C-alpha positions, 0 to 999 in steps of 0.5 A: 485469512490466506496466508504465505510464508515467505523469507523476509531480509529487511531490517526490522524484520529479524534475519531469516525469519519467516514471515506470513505475506497476506494473500485474500483482502483488503490489506489494509496499508496504514500510510505515515508522514515518514514514508515517501508517496513510493513506499506505499504505491509498492506495498499495494502493487505486491499485495495484488500480484499476490493476491489470490481473491478480493485484491483491496486494498485499504489505504488509512492516513490520519494529519500529515499522510494523508497528503501523502495517503492521495498521492499514493492512491492517484499515482495506483489509478494513474498507471492502472493497477488500481481503481478506486472502491470508495473514500471516507472521512472520520473521526478517532480520537487520538490518544497522547503522551499524557493521556490526553486525547485528540480528534483527529480526522482520518481519510480512508481510500479503498482499491480493487486492483484494476482488470489491467494491473497485469499489464501495467505490471509487466510494462512497469517492469519492462521499463524499469528493465530497459532502465538498468541496462542502459545503467550498465 
């Protein structure tokens, strides 16, 4: 797997720490119910932008995160950032607090980078810049 070194400043990373960024797919995005779908749209778009080979994003979701993964995938396809490659489900065992196991449904959505990605990216950046200028 190829990576590029980037300096990340998010709260999850230590300040100034160099973190390797994945540039070759497929990229797995574990969707959680703790974040809005737009966060996962952003993650996928960011990976598609830096991907050098096999720009594929695979979204994984369990339980209440399934609807968020579907929303994120729908937005990526709607705005021409991605196309659907496959959608599948599986049954997985989730371990609970006291060692008991629970069967849960897991959704896997595989997306390919759209051939129109760069055009969609430029249009989004242009609109965002216009909105920032209007606020000032």
